[in-house]
C-alpha positions in Angstrom: -66.7 -137.6 -57.2 -69.0 -136.1 -54.7 -69.6 -132.3 -54.9 -70.4 -129.9 -52.0 -71.2 -126.3 -52.8 -70.1 -123.8 -50.1 -71.2 -120.2 -49.8 -70.8 -117.5 -47.2 -71.9 -113.9 -46.8 -69.4 -111.1 -47.0 -70.3 -107.4 -47.0 -67.8 -104.8 -47.9 -68.1 -101.3 -46.5 -70.2 -99.1 -48.8 -68.1 -96.0 -47.9 -65.0 -97.5 -49.6 -64.2 -97.7 -53.2 -62.4 -101.0 -53.3 -60.0 -102.7 -55.6 -59.3 -106.4 -55.3 -55.7 -107.5 -55.7 -55.3 -111.3 -55.7 -52.4 -113.5 -54.7 -52.7 -117.3 -54.6 -53.0 -117.2 -50.8 -54.6 -113.9 -49.8 -57.1 -111.3 -50.6 -55.9 -107.8 -50.2 -58.2 -104.8 -50.1 -56.8 -101.5 -51.3 -58.8 -98.3 -50.9 -59.0 -96.3 -54.2 -58.8 -92.6 -54.0 -61.7 -91.1 -55.9 -61.2 -87.9 -57.9 -62.9 -84.9 -56.3 -66.4 -84.4 -57.5 -68.8 -81.5 -57.4 -71.3 -81.8 -54.6 -74.9 -80.9 -55.6 -76.6 -78.3 -53.4 -79.4 -80.7 -52.7 -79.7 -84.4 -53.4 -82.9 -85.7 -54.9 -85.2 -87.4 -52.4 -85.1 -90.7 -54.4 -81.2 -90.9 -54.3 -79.9 -93.9 -52.3 -76.3 -94.8 -51.6 -74.8 -97.4 -53.8 -74.8 -100.8 -52.0 -71.5 -102.6 -51.7 -71.1 -106.0 -53.3 -72.1 -108.9 -51.2 -70.7 -112.4 -51.5 -73.0 -115.3 -51.1 -71.6 -118.7 -49.9 -73.9 -121.6 -49.3 -73.2 -125.2 -48.4 -75.6 -127.3 -50.4 -75.1 -130.6 -48.6 -75.3 -131.0 -44.9 -73.6 -134.4 -44.5 -71.2 -136.1 -46.9 -70.8 -139.8 -46.9 -68.6 -141.6 -49.4 -67.2 -145.1 -49.8 -63.5 -145.5 -49.1 -61.3 -145.4 -52.2 -59.9 -148.6 -53.7 -57.1 -147.0 -55.7 -53.4 -147.6 -54.9 -52.4 -143.9 -55.1 -54.8 -142.0 -52.9 -52.9 -138.7 -53.3 -53.4 -138.7 -57.1 -56.7 -137.8 -58.7 -58.2 -140.9 -60.4 -61.9 -140.3 -60.1 -62.1 -143.1 -57.5 -65.3 -143.4 -55.6 -63.7 -142.1 -52.3 -62.6 -138.8 -53.8 -64.7 -135.9 -52.4 -64.6 -132.6 -54.2 -65.5 -129.6 -52.0 -66.2 -126.5 -54.1 -66.6 -123.0 -52.7 -68.4 -120.4 -54.9 -68.2 -116.7 -54.4 -70.8 -114.6 -56.1 -72.1 -111.1 -55.7 -75.8 -110.2 -55.0 -76.5 -110.3 -58.7 -75.1 -113.8 -59.1 -71.8 -112.7 -60.8 -68.7 -114.7 -59.8 -66.1 -112.9 -57.7 -62.4 -113.7 -58.2 -59.8 -113.4 -55.5 -61.9 -114.2 -52.4 -59.6 -115.7 -49.8 -60.7 -119.1 -48.4 -58.8 -120.8 -45.6 -59.4 -124.5 -45.2 -58.7 -126.4 -41.9 -59.1 -130.1 -42.4 -59.1 -132.1 -39.2 -58.9 -135.9 -39.3 -61.4 -137.1 -36.7 -61.2 -140.7 -37.8 -58.8 -143.6 -37.3 -57.3 -143.8 -40.8 -55.4 -141.2 -42.9 -57.1 -138.6 -45.0 -55.5 -137.5 -48.2 -55.6 -134.0 -49.7 -55.1 -134.4 -53.4 -55.3 -130.9 -54.8 -56.9 -127.5 -54.9 -58.2 -125.8 -58.0 -59.1 -122.1 -58.8 -60.2 -121.5 -62.3 -57.7 -123.3 -64.6 -54.9 -123.4 -62.0 -54.6 -126.7 -60.2 -52.3 -126.8 -57.2 -51.2 -130.4 -56.3 -51.1 -130.9 -52.6 -50.5 -134.7 -52.2 -50.6 -134.5 -48.4 -51.6 -137.1 -45.8 -53.4 -136.0 -42.6 -52.9 -138.6 -39.9 -55.7 -139.4 -37.3 -56.1 -136.5 -34.9 -54.1 -134.0 -37.0 -55.3 -130.8 -38.6 -53.9 -129.3 -41.8 -54.5 -125.8 -43.0 -54.6 -124.6 -46.7 -54.9 -121.0 -48.1 -56.7 -120.6 -51.4 -58.5 -117.9 -53.3 -61.4 -118.1 -55.8 -60.5 -118.0 -59.5 -62.0 -115.9 -62.3 -65.1 -118.1 -62.3 -65.6 -117.4 -58.5 -64.8 -121.0 -57.6 -62.1 -122.8 -55.6 -62.1 -126.5 -54.7 -60.4 -128.9 -52.5 -60.2 -132.6 -53.4 -60.0 -135.1 -50.5 -59.7 -138.9 -50.4 -59.6 -141.8 -47.9 -58.8 -145.5 -48.4 -60.5 -146.8 -45.2 -63.2 -145.8 -42.8 -62.4 -142.4 -41.4 -63.9 -138.9 -41.0 -62.9 -135.2 -41.5 -64.2 -132.0 -40.0 -63.8 -129.0 -42.2 -63.6 -125.4 -40.9 -63.6 -122.8 -43.7 -63.1 -119.1 -43.2 -63.3 -116.1 -45.4 -62.6 -112.4 -44.6 -66.2 -112.3 -43.3 -65.7 -115.2 -40.9 -66.4 -118.9 -40.6 -68.5 -120.6 -43.3 -71.1 -123.0 -41.8 -73.3 -125.7 -43.4 -77.1 -125.5 -43.7 -77.5 -126.6 -40.1 -75.2 -123.8 -38.9 -72.4 -126.4 -38.1 -68.9 -127.1 -39.4 -68.9 -129.4 -42.4 -68.1 -133.1 -41.9 -67.2 -135.9 -44.4 -67.4 -139.6 -43.5 -65.8 -142.3 -45.5 -67.2 -145.8 -45.1 -64.9 -148.8 -45.7 -64.2 -152.3 -44.6 
C-alpha cells in the first residue's frame, strides 16, 4: 500500500478555554467557563499569554502514482498493489497527537474508470465504505482523527484512472507541498 501523510494548520483562539467533544463525523467546540480567579494588581513583565494549541498537517508526497489493482474484489482490503492509503495526522505544536479533529474528504473521479473507496480508519475503529465512484462523480466522506491523531482513507482502482482529493478541516482546505489539491493516478493496461 502507498502512504500519503497529510497535515494542515489550525489555530484555536487563545482567549477561549476549549474542550473537544468528538463524534464520528464532527468536531464540536465547547467553551469552558473558568472559575473566577483573583487578578494580581500588576503582572510581571515576563508574563506572556498561553498560546493556543496548533494543529500541523502536512502532505508528505506531492504526486501519487500506483499500478491498477489485479484483485477481483476492489472494495475489500487485500493489500493489492493498487490500494492507496491516505493518512491524515493531527498534532499540536509539541508533536502530540490530537484526537477528534474533523476531516472532510471529497474524492472526485477525474479518470475514465471507477475508483473504489474501501474504508476509513481512526485509531482502532475501521469504517467499511465499500463505495464505487464513477468517472466524473464526486463522493464526500466525514471523518475525525482517532486517539492517535490519525485518520485514513483507503482507495483502489482496477484500471487506469485518476482521483482529485480535496480535504478540509475546521481551519480550511488542506493542500499538498506545492499548494495544490492532492491527486492520485492509477496506471493500468
